PDB file of N, CA, C and O in Angstrom:
ATOM      1  N   MET A   1      19.262 156.747 -81.635  1.00  0.00           N
ATOM      2  CA  MET A   1      18.935 156.802 -83.038  1.00  0.00           C
ATOM      3  C   MET A   1      20.088 157.504 -83.771  1.00  0.00           C
ATOM      4  O   MET A   1      20.569 158.543 -83.319  1.00  0.00           O
ATOM      5  N   ALA A   2      20.517 156.950 -84.873  1.00  0.00           N
ATOM      6  CA  ALA A   2      21.615 157.532 -85.651  1.00  0.00           C
ATOM      7  C   ALA A   2      21.103 158.715 -86.438  1.00  0.00           C
ATOM      8  O   ALA A   2      20.016 158.680 -87.016  1.00  0.00           O
ATOM      9  N   GLU A   3      21.907 159.767 -86.449  1.00  0.00           N
ATOM     10  CA  GLU A   3      21.503 160.972 -87.166  1.00  0.00           C
ATOM     11  C   GLU A   3      22.201 161.124 -88.502  1.00  0.00           C
ATOM     12  O   GLU A   3      21.706 161.814 -89.394  1.00  0.00           O
ATOM     13  N   LYS A   4      23.348 160.483 -88.642  1.00  0.00           N
ATOM     14  CA  LYS A   4      24.049 160.576 -89.920  1.00  0.00           C
ATOM     15  C   LYS A   4      25.002 159.398 -90.074  1.00  0.00           C
ATOM     16  O   LYS A   4      25.381 158.752 -89.096  1.00  0.00           O
ATOM     17  N   VAL A   5      25.380 159.133 -91.320  1.00  0.00           N
ATOM     18  CA  VAL A   5      26.335 158.070 -91.649  1.00  0.00           C
ATOM     19  C   VAL A   5      27.476 158.713 -92.397  1.00  0.00           C
ATOM     20  O   VAL A   5      27.260 159.504 -93.315  1.00  0.00           O
ATOM     21  N   THR A   6      28.698 158.376 -92.007  1.00  0.00           N
ATOM     22  CA  THR A   6      29.876 158.915 -92.668  1.00  0.00           C
ATOM     23  C   THR A   6      30.641 157.767 -93.315  1.00  0.00           C
ATOM     24  O   THR A   6      30.924 156.759 -92.667  1.00  0.00           O
ATOM     25  N   PHE A   7      30.971 157.921 -94.579  1.00  0.00           N
ATOM     26  CA  PHE A   7      31.726 156.912 -95.307  1.00  0.00           C
ATOM     27  C   PHE A   7      33.157 157.381 -95.497  1.00  0.00           C
ATOM     28  O   PHE A   7      33.409 158.549 -95.794  1.00  0.00           O
ATOM     29  N   ASP A   8      34.089 156.455 -95.320  1.00  0.00           N
ATOM     30  CA  ASP A   8      35.502 156.747 -95.579  1.00  0.00           C
ATOM     31  C   ASP A   8      35.739 156.532 -97.059  1.00  0.00           C
ATOM     32  O   ASP A   8      35.589 155.417 -97.558  1.00  0.00           O
ATOM     33  N   LYS A   9      36.107 157.583 -97.764  1.00  0.00           N
ATOM     34  CA  LYS A   9      36.273 157.492 -99.214  1.00  0.00           C
ATOM     35  C   LYS A   9      37.616 156.906 -99.629  1.00  0.00           C
ATOM     36  O   LYS A   9      37.821 156.646-100.815  1.00  0.00           O
ATOM     37  N   THR A  10      38.518 156.694 -98.713  1.00  0.00           N
ATOM     38  CA  THR A  10      39.819 156.112 -99.072  1.00  0.00           C
ATOM     39  C   THR A  10      39.678 154.601 -99.149  1.00  0.00           C
ATOM     40  O   THR A  10      38.872 153.990 -98.446  1.00  0.00           O
ATOM     41  N   PHE A  11      40.475 154.027-100.012  1.00  0.00           N
ATOM     42  CA  PHE A  11      40.457 152.565-100.160  1.00  0.00           C
ATOM     43  C   PHE A  11      41.884 152.066-100.043  1.00  0.00           C
ATOM     44  O   PHE A  11      42.731 152.355-100.888  1.00  0.00           O
ATOM     45  N   ASP A  12      42.133 151.327 -99.001  1.00  0.00           N
ATOM     46  CA  ASP A  12      43.459 150.741 -98.822  1.00  0.00           C
ATOM     47  C   ASP A  12      43.470 149.383 -99.507  1.00  0.00           C
ATOM     48  O   ASP A  12      42.555 148.580 -99.322  1.00  0.00           O
ATOM     49  N   PRO A  13      44.509 149.128-100.300  1.00  0.00           N
ATOM     50  CA  PRO A  13      44.581 147.815-100.952  1.00  0.00           C
ATOM     51  C   PRO A  13      44.664 146.693 -99.917  1.00  0.00           C
ATOM     52  O   PRO A  13      45.158 146.883 -98.806  1.00  0.00           O
ATOM     53  N   LEU A  14      44.170 145.533-100.309  1.00  0.00           N
ATOM     54  CA  LEU A  14      44.213 144.388 -99.403  1.00  0.00           C
ATOM     55  C   LEU A  14      45.658 143.942 -99.197  1.00  0.00           C
ATOM     56  O   LEU A  14      46.483 144.002-100.109  1.00  0.00           O
ATOM     57  N   ASP A  15      45.930 143.510 -98.023  1.00  0.00           N
ATOM     58  CA  ASP A  15      47.261 143.028 -97.679  1.00  0.00           C
ATOM     59  C   ASP A  15      47.539 141.708 -98.415  1.00  0.00           C
ATOM     60  O   ASP A  15      46.619 140.922 -98.644  1.00  0.00           O
ATOM     61  N   ASP A  16      48.798 141.467 -98.782  1.00  0.00           N
ATOM     62  CA  ASP A  16      49.157 140.231 -99.480  1.00  0.00           C
ATOM     63  C   ASP A  16      48.817 138.984 -98.668  1.00  0.00           C
ATOM     64  O   ASP A  16      48.584 137.919 -99.239  1.00  0.00           O
ATOM     65  N   SER A  17      48.789 139.107 -97.362  1.00  0.00           N
ATOM     66  CA  SER A  17      48.477 137.942 -96.523  1.00  0.00           C
ATOM     67  C   SER A  17      47.050 137.456 -96.741  1.00  0.00           C
ATOM     68  O   SER A  17      46.728 136.319 -96.396  1.00  0.00           O
ATOM     69  N   VAL A  18      46.200 138.289 -97.303  1.00  0.00           N
ATOM     70  CA  VAL A  18      44.825 137.888 -97.611  1.00  0.00           C
ATOM     71  C   VAL A  18      44.800 136.999 -98.851  1.00  0.00           C
ATOM     72  O   VAL A  18      44.016 136.052 -98.920  1.00  0.00           O
ATOM     73  N   PHE A  19      45.652 137.298 -99.827  1.00  0.00           N
ATOM     74  CA  PHE A  19      45.614 136.575-101.084  1.00  0.00           C
ATOM     75  C   PHE A  19      46.213 135.182-101.007  1.00  0.00           C
ATOM     76  O   PHE A  19      45.764 134.281-101.716  1.00  0.00           O
ATOM     77  N   THR A  20      47.210 134.988-100.166  1.00  0.00           N
ATOM     78  CA  THR A  20      47.855 133.676-100.081  1.00  0.00           C
ATOM     79  C   THR A  20      46.860 132.574 -99.720  1.00  0.00           C
ATOM     80  O   THR A  20      46.818 131.558-100.414  1.00  0.00           O
ATOM     81  N   PRO A  21      46.051 132.732 -98.658  1.00  0.00           N
ATOM     82  CA  PRO A  21      45.073 131.678 -98.354  1.00  0.00           C
ATOM     83  C   PRO A  21      44.057 131.471 -99.483  1.00  0.00           C
ATOM     84  O   PRO A  21      43.649 130.342 -99.755  1.00  0.00           O
ATOM     85  N   VAL A  22      43.653 132.560-100.136  1.00  0.00           N
ATOM     86  CA  VAL A  22      42.686 132.444-101.233  1.00  0.00           C
ATOM     87  C   VAL A  22      43.302 131.654-102.380  1.00  0.00           C
ATOM     88  O   VAL A  22      42.637 130.793-102.957  1.00  0.00           O
ATOM     89  N   GLU A  23      44.550 131.925-102.719  1.00  0.00           N
ATOM     90  CA  GLU A  23      45.227 131.196-103.789  1.00  0.00           C
ATOM     91  C   GLU A  23      45.374 129.721-103.427  1.00  0.00           C
ATOM     92  O   GLU A  23      45.237 128.851-104.287  1.00  0.00           O
ATOM     93  N   GLU A  24      45.655 129.441-102.149  1.00  0.00           N
ATOM     94  CA  GLU A  24      45.763 128.042-101.703  1.00  0.00           C
ATOM     95  C   GLU A  24      44.414 127.337-101.800  1.00  0.00           C
ATOM     96  O   GLU A  24      44.348 126.170-102.187  1.00  0.00           O
ATOM     97  N   ILE A  25      43.359 128.026-101.456  1.00  0.00           N
ATOM     98  CA  ILE A  25      42.015 127.438-101.545  1.00  0.00           C
ATOM     99  C   ILE A  25      41.666 127.146-102.998  1.00  0.00           C
ATOM    100  O   ILE A  25      41.150 126.073-103.312  1.00  0.00           O
ATOM    101  N   ILE A  26      41.945 128.097-103.884  1.00  0.00           N
ATOM    102  CA  ILE A  26      41.668 127.900-105.309  1.00  0.00           C
ATOM    103  C   ILE A  26      42.471 126.714-105.849  1.00  0.00           C
ATOM    104  O   ILE A  26      41.941 125.885-106.589  1.00  0.00           O
ATOM    105  N   SER A  27      43.730 126.639-105.482  1.00  0.00           N
ATOM    106  CA  SER A  27      44.578 125.529-105.924  1.00  0.00           C
ATOM    107  C   SER A  27      44.040 124.197-105.418  1.00  0.00           C
ATOM    108  O   SER A  27      44.004 123.213-106.156  1.00  0.00           O
ATOM    109  N   SER A  28      43.629 124.172-104.174  1.00  0.00           N
ATOM    110  CA  SER A  28      43.074 122.948-103.587  1.00  0.00           C
ATOM    111  C   SER A  28      41.798 122.519-104.307  1.00  0.00           C
ATOM    112  O   SER A  28      41.602 121.335-104.580  1.00  0.00           O
ATOM    113  N   ILE A  29      40.943 123.475-104.608  1.00  0.00           N
ATOM    114  CA  ILE A  29      39.693 123.171-105.319  1.00  0.00           C
ATOM    115  C   ILE A  29      39.995 122.658-106.726  1.00  0.00           C
ATOM    116  O   ILE A  29      39.352 121.720-107.198  1.00  0.00           O
ATOM    117  N   GLN A  30      40.971 123.269-107.395  1.00  0.00           N
ATOM    118  CA  GLN A  30      41.340 122.809-108.737  1.00  0.00           C
ATOM    119  C   GLN A  30      41.867 121.378-108.692  1.00  0.00           C
ATOM    120  O   GLN A  30      41.564 120.579-109.577  1.00  0.00           O
ATOM    121  N   GLU A  31      42.655 121.048-107.663  1.00  0.00           N
ATOM    122  CA  GLU A  31      43.160 119.676-107.514  1.00  0.00           C
ATOM    123  C   GLU A  31      42.015 118.701-107.292  1.00  0.00           C
ATOM    124  O   GLU A  31      42.008 117.606-107.854  1.00  0.00           O
ATOM    125  N   GLU A  32      41.041 119.101-106.468  1.00  0.00           N
ATOM    126  CA  GLU A  32      39.892 118.233-106.226  1.00  0.00           C
ATOM    127  C   GLU A  32      39.072 118.026-107.499  1.00  0.00           C
ATOM    128  O   GLU A  32      38.632 116.910-107.778  1.00  0.00           O
ATOM    129  N   VAL A  33      38.869 119.083-108.263  1.00  0.00           N
ATOM    130  CA  VAL A  33      38.114 118.974-109.513  1.00  0.00           C
ATOM    131  C   VAL A  33      38.828 118.010-110.459  1.00  0.00           C
ATOM    132  O   VAL A  33      38.191 117.151-111.069  1.00  0.00           O
ATOM    133  N   THR A  34      40.148 118.152-110.582  1.00  0.00           N
ATOM    134  CA  THR A  34      40.928 117.255-111.445  1.00  0.00           C
ATOM    135  C   THR A  34      40.806 115.811-110.967  1.00  0.00           C
ATOM    136  O   THR A  34      40.629 114.898-111.773  1.00  0.00           O
ATOM    137  N   TYR A  35      40.901 115.608-109.645  1.00  0.00           N
ATOM    138  CA  TYR A  35      40.792 114.255-109.085  1.00  0.00           C
ATOM    139  C   TYR A  35      39.436 113.636-109.431  1.00  0.00           C
ATOM    140  O   TYR A  35      39.366 112.494-109.885  1.00  0.00           O
ATOM    141  N   TYR A  36      38.365 114.398-109.213  1.00  0.00           N
ATOM    142  CA  TYR A  36      37.029 113.852-109.467  1.00  0.00           C
ATOM    143  C   TYR A  36      36.742 113.675-110.957  1.00  0.00           C
ATOM    144  O   TYR A  36      35.978 112.785-111.330  1.00  0.00           O
ATOM    145  N   GLN A  37      37.339 114.502-111.814  1.00  0.00           N
ATOM    146  CA  GLN A  37      37.189 114.289-113.256  1.00  0.00           C
ATOM    147  C   GLN A  37      37.827 112.960-113.651  1.00  0.00           C
ATOM    148  O   GLN A  37      37.239 112.183-114.402  1.00  0.00           O
ATOM    149  N   LYS A  38      39.033 112.701-113.142  1.00  0.00           N
ATOM    150  CA  LYS A  38      39.710 111.435-113.436  1.00  0.00           C
ATOM    151  C   LYS A  38      38.932 110.263-112.848  1.00  0.00           C
ATOM    152  O   LYS A  38      38.807 109.213-113.479  1.00  0.00           O
ATOM    153  N   PHE A  39      38.410 110.445-111.637  1.00  0.00           N
ATOM    154  CA  PHE A  39      37.619 109.402-111.000  1.00  0.00           C
ATOM    155  C   PHE A  39      36.401 109.056-111.840  1.00  0.00           C
ATOM    156  O   PHE A  39      36.109 107.880-112.057  1.00  0.00           O
ATOM    157  N   LEU A  40      35.684 110.078-112.317  1.00  0.00           N
ATOM    158  CA  LEU A  40      34.493 109.842-113.131  1.00  0.00           C
ATOM    159  C   LEU A  40      34.832 109.174-114.457  1.00  0.00           C
ATOM    160  O   LEU A  40      34.107 108.288-114.909  1.00  0.00           O
ATOM    161  N   GLU A  41      35.930 109.595-115.085  1.00  0.00           N
ATOM    162  CA  GLU A  41      36.353 108.959-116.332  1.00  0.00           C
ATOM    163  C   GLU A  41      36.629 107.479-116.103  1.00  0.00           C
ATOM    164  O   GLU A  41      36.182 106.636-116.882  1.00  0.00           O
ATOM    165  N   ALA A  42      37.365 107.156-115.036  1.00  0.00           N
ATOM    166  CA  ALA A  42      37.664 105.754-114.726  1.00  0.00           C
ATOM    167  C   ALA A  42      36.390 104.991-114.404  1.00  0.00           C
ATOM    168  O   ALA A  42      36.228 103.845-114.823  1.00  0.00           O
ATOM    169  N   PHE A  43      35.477 105.624-113.657  1.00  0.00           N
ATOM    170  CA  PHE A  43      34.224 104.971-113.307  1.00  0.00           C
ATOM    171  C   PHE A  43      33.434 104.597-114.550  1.00  0.00           C
ATOM    172  O   PHE A  43      32.968 103.465-114.679  1.00  0.00           O
ATOM    173  N   PHE A  44      33.284 105.561-115.475  1.00  0.00           N
ATOM    174  CA  PHE A  44      32.488 105.288-116.668  1.00  0.00           C
ATOM    175  C   PHE A  44      33.169 104.278-117.586  1.00  0.00           C
ATOM    176  O   PHE A  44      32.480 103.509-118.256  1.00  0.00           O
ATOM    177  N   GLN A  45      34.495 104.256-117.636  1.00  0.00           N
ATOM    178  CA  GLN A  45      35.190 103.234-118.415  1.00  0.00           C
ATOM    179  C   GLN A  45      34.915 101.855-117.820  1.00  0.00           C
ATOM    180  O   GLN A  45      34.629 100.907-118.551  1.00  0.00           O
ATOM    181  N   ASN A  46      34.999 101.744-116.498  1.00  0.00           N
ATOM    182  CA  ASN A  46      34.712 100.467-115.841  1.00  0.00           C
ATOM    183  C   ASN A  46      33.248 100.096-115.989  1.00  0.00           C
ATOM    184  O   ASN A  46      32.921  98.922-116.163  1.00  0.00           O
ATOM    185  N   PHE A  47      32.367 101.077-115.921  1.00  0.00           N
ATOM    186  CA  PHE A  47      30.938 100.823-116.070  1.00  0.00           C
ATOM    187  C   PHE A  47      30.644 100.253-117.454  1.00  0.00           C
ATOM    188  O   PHE A  47      29.868  99.306-117.587  1.00  0.00           O
ATOM    189  N   GLU A  48      31.263 100.829-118.483  1.00  0.00           N
ATOM    190  CA  GLU A  48      31.071 100.315-119.839  1.00  0.00           C
ATOM    191  C   GLU A  48      31.556  98.877-119.944  1.00  0.00           C
ATOM    192  O   GLU A  48      30.894  98.049-120.569  1.00  0.00           O
ATOM    193  N   LYS A  49      32.703  98.566-119.342  1.00  0.00           N
ATOM    194  CA  LYS A  49      33.221  97.193-119.366  1.00  0.00           C
ATOM    195  C   LYS A  49      32.270  96.246-118.644  1.00  0.00           C
ATOM    196  O   LYS A  49      32.060  95.118-119.088  1.00  0.00           O
ATOM    197  N   MET A  50      31.691  96.703-117.527  1.00  0.00           N
ATOM    198  CA  MET A  50      30.742  95.856-116.793  1.00  0.00           C
ATOM    199  C   MET A  50      29.507  95.590-117.631  1.00  0.00           C
ATOM    200  O   MET A  50      29.000  94.469-117.647  1.00  0.00           O
ATOM    201  N   MET A  51      29.017  96.601-118.327  1.00  0.00           N
ATOM    202  CA  MET A  51      27.829  96.426-119.155  1.00  0.00           C
ATOM    203  C   MET A  51      28.119  95.474-120.317  1.00  0.00           C
ATOM    204  O   MET A  51      27.278  94.650-120.676  1.00  0.00           O
ATOM    205  N   GLU A  52      29.315  95.595-120.899  1.00  0.00           N
ATOM    206  CA  GLU A  52      29.695  94.686-121.976  1.00  0.00           C
ATOM    207  C   GLU A  52      29.765  93.250-121.451  1.00  0.00           C
ATOM    208  O   GLU A  52      29.304  92.321-122.114  1.00  0.00           O
ATOM    209  N   ALA A  53      30.342  93.071-120.261  1.00  0.00           N
ATOM    210  CA  ALA A  53      30.424  91.735-119.664  1.00  0.00           C
ATOM    211  C   ALA A  53      29.029  91.218-119.339  1.00  0.00           C
ATOM    212  O   ALA A  53      28.749  90.035-119.533  1.00  0.00           O
ATOM    213  N   ASP A  54      28.156  92.081-118.852  1.00  0.00           N
ATOM    214  CA  ASP A  54      26.789  91.690-118.521  1.00  0.00           C
ATOM    215  C   ASP A  54      26.048  91.232-119.781  1.00  0.00           C
ATOM    216  O   ASP A  54      25.344  90.222-119.767  1.00  0.00           O
ATOM    217  N   GLU A  55      26.216  91.984-120.858  1.00  0.00           N
ATOM    218  CA  GLU A  55      25.576  91.595-122.117  1.00  0.00           C
ATOM    219  C   GLU A  55      26.120  90.258-122.612  1.00  0.00           C
ATOM    220  O   GLU A  55      25.372  89.437-123.143  1.00  0.00           O
ATOM    221  N   SER A  56      27.421  90.041-122.438  1.00  0.00           N
ATOM    222  CA  SER A  56      28.028  88.788-122.868  1.00  0.00           C
ATOM    223  C   SER A  56      27.480  87.610-122.054  1.00  0.00           C
ATOM    224  O   SER A  56      27.166  86.556-122.608  1.00  0.00           O
ATOM    225  N   VAL A  57      27.371  87.797-120.745  1.00  0.00           N
ATOM    226  CA  VAL A  57      26.832  86.741-119.883  1.00  0.00           C
ATOM    227  C   VAL A  57      25.373  86.477-120.238  1.00  0.00           C
ATOM    228  O   VAL A  57      24.954  85.322-120.310  1.00  0.00           O
ATOM    229  N   ALA A  58      24.602  87.527-120.458  1.00  0.00           N
ATOM    230  CA  ALA A  58      23.193  87.359-120.826  1.00  0.00           C
ATOM    231  C   ALA A  58      23.075  86.601-122.148  1.00  0.00           C
ATOM    232  O   ALA A  58      22.200  85.749-122.305  1.00  0.00           O
ATOM    233  N   SER A  59      23.955  86.914-123.094  1.00  0.00           N
ATOM    234  CA  SER A  59      23.940  86.209-124.378  1.00  0.00           C
ATOM    235  C   SER A  59      24.291  84.737-124.196  1.00  0.00           C
ATOM    236  O   SER A  59      23.671  83.870-124.812  1.00  0.00           O
ATOM    237  N   ASP A  60      25.289  84.450-123.348  1.00  0.00           N
ATOM    238  CA  ASP A  60      25.669  83.060-123.082  1.00  0.00           C
ATOM    239  C   ASP A  60      24.525  82.291-122.431  1.00  0.00           C
ATOM    240  O   ASP A  60      24.271  81.140-122.786  1.00  0.00           O
ATOM    241  N   ILE A  61      23.837  82.914-121.486  1.00  0.00           N
ATOM    242  CA  ILE A  61      22.704  82.259-120.821  1.00  0.00           C
ATOM    243  C   ILE A  61      21.597  81.978-121.828  1.00  0.00           C
ATOM    244  O   ILE A  61      21.000  80.901-121.805  1.00  0.00           O
ATOM    245  N   LYS A  62      21.316  82.929-122.708  1.00  0.00           N
ATOM    246  CA  LYS A  62      20.282  82.737-123.715  1.00  0.00           C
ATOM    247  C   LYS A  62      20.662  81.581-124.644  1.00  0.00           C
ATOM    248  O   LYS A  62      19.816  80.761-125.002  1.00  0.00           O
ATOM    249  N   SER A  63      21.945  81.524-125.032  1.00  0.00           N
ATOM    250  CA  SER A  63      22.400  80.442-125.908  1.00  0.00           C
ATOM    251  C   SER A  63      22.285  79.092-125.213  1.00  0.00           C
ATOM    252  O   SER A  63      21.882  78.107-125.831  1.00  0.00           O
ATOM    253  N   MET A  64      22.639  79.041-123.923  1.00  0.00           N
ATOM    254  CA  MET A  64      22.552  77.788-123.181  1.00  0.00           C
ATOM    255  C   MET A  64      21.101  77.337-123.064  1.00  0.00           C
ATOM    256  O   MET A  64      20.811  76.144-123.161  1.00  0.00           O
ATOM    257  N   LYS A  65      20.187  78.286-122.856  1.00  0.00           N
ATOM    258  CA  LYS A  65      18.782  77.930-122.757  1.00  0.00           C
ATOM    259  C   LYS A  65      18.296  77.312-124.065  1.00  0.00           C
ATOM    260  O   LYS A  65      17.546  76.336-124.064  1.00  0.00           O
ATOM    261  N   GLU A  66      18.736  77.895-125.182  1.00  0.00           N
ATOM    262  CA  GLU A  66      18.313  77.385-126.485  1.00  0.00           C
ATOM    263  C   GLU A  66      18.890  75.971-126.728  1.00  0.00           C
ATOM    264  O   GLU A  66      18.202  75.108-127.275  1.00  0.00           O
ATOM    265  N   VAL A  67      20.121  75.745-126.330  1.00  0.00           N
ATOM    266  CA  VAL A  67      20.765  74.431-126.531  1.00  0.00           C
ATOM    267  C   VAL A  67      20.127  73.377-125.646  1.00  0.00           C
ATOM    268  O   VAL A  67      19.883  72.254-126.087  1.00  0.00           O
ATOM    269  N   VAL A  68      19.858  73.735-124.398  1.00  0.00           N
ATOM    270  CA  VAL A  68      19.330  72.760-123.443  1.00  0.00           C
ATOM    271  C   VAL A  68      17.833  72.561-123.630  1.00  0.00           C
ATOM    272  O   VAL A  68      17.279  71.562-123.172  1.00  0.00           O
ATOM    273  N   GLY A  69      17.212  73.449-124.260  1.00  0.00           N
ATOM    274  CA  GLY A  69      15.779  73.269-124.532  1.00  0.00           C
ATOM    275  C   GLY A  69      14.880  74.128-123.687  1.00  0.00           C
ATOM    276  O   GLY A  69      13.790  73.709-123.298  1.00  0.00           O
ATOM    277  N   GLY A  70      15.334  75.338-123.399  1.00  0.00           N
ATOM    278  CA  GLY A  70      14.456  76.302-122.711  1.00  0.00           C
ATOM    279  C   GLY A  70      14.324  76.110-121.236  1.00  0.00           C
ATOM    280  O   GLY A  70      13.234  76.271-120.688  1.00  0.00           O
ATOM    281  N   ILE A  71      15.399  75.770-120.573  1.00  0.00           N
ATOM    282  CA  ILE A  71      15.344  75.606-119.105  1.00  0.00           C
ATOM    283  C   ILE A  71      14.957  76.906-118.457  1.00  0.00           C
ATOM    284  O   ILE A  71      14.855  76.980-117.233  1.00  0.00           O
TER     285      ILE A  71
END
């Protein structure tokens, strides 16, 4: 059973070798965020174009049905 706890009141600064990997991780995450932001922007632009094309095709089909007599 422990009878007492002793704390070291000195604080040694972290070694620079600790910060380099952290900075690399942060940089990598920032690159991934940028990549996925661009990916999402491109996706939604293409999605809008697909919806516009879908509406155009639906309109053409409706027009053809009216011309042909409601097939």
